[in-house]
MARMI-272918 format. One line per 3 residues: for each residue x negated, y negated, z negated of C-alpha. Coordinates in nm, 2 decimals, always signed. Layout:
BEGIN
X/Y/Z; ...
// end
This chain:
BEGIN
+8.13/+12.23/-1.18; +7.91/+11.93/-1.23; +7.54/+11.89/-1.17
+7.27/+11.64/-1.27; +6.90/+11.61/-1.18; +6.62/+11.46/-1.38
+6.28/+11.53/-1.52; +6.21/+11.79/-1.25; +6.52/+12.00/-1.36
+6.86/+12.05/-1.21; +7.16/+12.13/-1.44; +7.48/+12.30/-1.33
+7.76/+12.33/-1.59; +8.12/+12.42/-1.60; +8.38/+12.56/-1.37
+8.67/+12.46/-1.15; +9.05/+12.41/-1.20; +9.12/+12.78/-1.16
+8.85/+12.88/-1.41; +8.72/+12.61/-1.65; +8.41/+12.76/-1.82
+8.13/+12.68/-2.06; +7.86/+12.85/-1.85; +7.57/+12.68/-1.70
+7.22/+12.70/-1.57; +6.90/+12.49/-1.57; +6.67/+12.51/-1.27
+6.31/+12.40/-1.31; +6.17/+12.29/-0.97; +5.79/+12.32/-1.06
+5.82/+12.68/-1.16; +6.11/+12.78/-0.94; +6.28/+12.94/-1.24
+6.64/+12.95/-1.39; +6.74/+12.94/-1.75; +7.09/+13.01/-1.88
+7.24/+12.72/-2.08; +7.27/+12.81/-2.45; +7.64/+12.87/-2.53
+7.59/+12.78/-2.90; +7.71/+12.42/-2.97; +7.76/+12.34/-2.60
+8.04/+12.10/-2.49; +8.29/+12.38/-2.42; +8.49/+12.51/-2.13
+8.58/+12.24/-1.87; +8.64/+12.14/-1.51; +8.65/+11.80/-1.34
+8.38/+11.67/-1.57; +8.06/+11.47/-1.52; +7.70/+11.56/-1.60
+7.41/+11.31/-1.62; +7.05/+11.30/-1.72; +6.91/+11.05/-1.97
+6.53/+11.01/-1.99; +6.54/+10.88/-2.34; +6.31/+10.58/-2.29
+6.03/+10.75/-2.49; +6.26/+11.00/-2.67; +6.32/+11.36/-2.55
+6.51/+11.36/-2.22; +6.86/+11.52/-2.24; +7.14/+11.63/-2.01
+7.49/+11.53/-2.11; +7.83/+11.66/-2.01; +8.15/+11.45/-2.06
+8.52/+11.46/-2.00; +8.71/+11.67/-1.76; +8.99/+11.91/-1.80
+9.00/+12.21/-2.04; +9.17/+12.55/-2.00; +9.55/+12.53/-1.97
+9.74/+12.54/-2.29; +10.07/+12.71/-2.37; +10.30/+12.67/-2.07
+10.02/+12.59/-1.84; +9.99/+12.23/-1.94; +9.67/+12.05/-1.84
+9.45/+11.94/-2.13; +9.25/+11.63/-2.05; +8.92/+11.61/-2.24
+8.76/+11.30/-2.39; +8.48/+11.49/-2.55; +8.14/+11.61/-2.44
+7.79/+11.68/-2.57; +7.43/+11.73/-2.48; +7.25/+12.04/-2.36
// end
């Protein structure tokens, strides 16, 4: 699982080696509320990835998830990921 903080929000995304997942949550500090990360067009199931916040320098701020390891393929082979996306 990876996390990132920015703009008064905390993002948690993904899983671990035993269970790579595409689930996540966004916590808003000011309102003490949680929101489920939309699973449509998200970066996909992964573990050992990074998450970061980009304030956009005037554009809309975004959270990004990149890299890591995907679910094991046939034969249990590890699948390294060089992809990601924004949430």
